[in-house]
N, C-alpha and C positions, 0 to 999 in steps of 0.2 A: 466500565461500564456493568451495571448490576442488572443480570438477565432475570426475566421475571417467571420464565415456567421453562421446565423440562423437554415439553414436545414442541418447540417452537423453533423455527429456522430465522436466522438472522441475514439481514440484507447489510452491506456496508459499503460506505461509498467514501472515498478520500479525494478530495479537490486541494491541488495546489499547484503553485507555482515551481516547475522543476527545473534543475541546473545539471547539465550535464559538460563537464569541462575537457579540456584537451582534444586533439584531434583522432579521428577513426577508435573509438572507444564506446562502449556500451554499457548500460546500467540496466539492472532488473528492480522493480518496487513489488513488492509481495506485502499481502495481510499476514498479520502473525496473531494467533488467538493464545494468551496465557503460553507466548512463546514457540507455538506449533502453528504449521501452515495448514489452511484447511484441507482436508481430504475429502469430504462429501458435502457437495458434489464434486467439487474440484478445487486446485489451488486458485486462489484470486492472485493476479498478478498483471503486470505489464513490463514490456522492457523498451529500451530507447537505444539505437546506435547512431551515431553521429561521425559522418564521412566528410570529413574536410581536409584539404591540402593545407591550410595554413594556420590551424593551432586556433585561438579565440575561444569564447564561451558560447553555451547556448542556453539561453532560460526559455520554457516552454509551458503552456497552461495543460494540466492532463487531470483525466479523472481515470480513477482506477474504482471500478465497483464490481460486487456480486454476492451470491448468496453462500452460507456457510452453515451446517447444523453438525459436523464433528469434523475433529481432528483424528491424527494418528493414536491420541490416548483415549479416542472415543467420543460417544456424543457431548455437545456442549450445556452442561448442568446449569440449573438455575443459581443464581448468586453473583459474587464477583467477578468478572472477566476482563483481563488485562487486553485491550485490543490495539497493535501498533503497525505502523507500515516499516518494514524492514527494506534495507538498500541494501543489495548485493552487487558486486562487481565482477563479474564473469570474466571481463576482458581484460581485468588487472588495470589498474591508472586510470579509470573513468572518470574520478573526481568528481562523483555525483553527491548532491543533497536534495533536500524540499525545503519550501519556503522561499519567497523572496519579498523583501519589503518594496512597496510602493508608497511613500509618502507618511511612511512613519505606520504602516498598517501592515502585518503578516497576513498573507492571501493563503493560509493551509488550513483545511478543517475537516474533521472524520464526523460521516453522519451514521447513526446505527438505528434501524428500525427492526421490531421483533414481528414475525407473521406466524399466525396458525397456520399450519398445513392443512 
């Protein structure tokens, strides 16, 4: 993403089909900006926990959204900015990933909007 101004805040949204494999596991999905989590106003993330007795897999639609104007490195400056969704596996072995093909179409995208304060 190419951020236009130094004094703006970013609104980000991630829409996808998420996958949670194996039984009784959890995963966390969070936005990163140039490899760092948002620190102001807060990290942008969601978690998913699957409790089943028989294994199997779980696909579900999800949205993660929020605002960010700074990371631990400081305010988000104008110019090129790498924005990604990071998958963390805090329960170990959650086998999580994003995106699911339905009839040949990938159902994941990131939307970025820039707002003046």
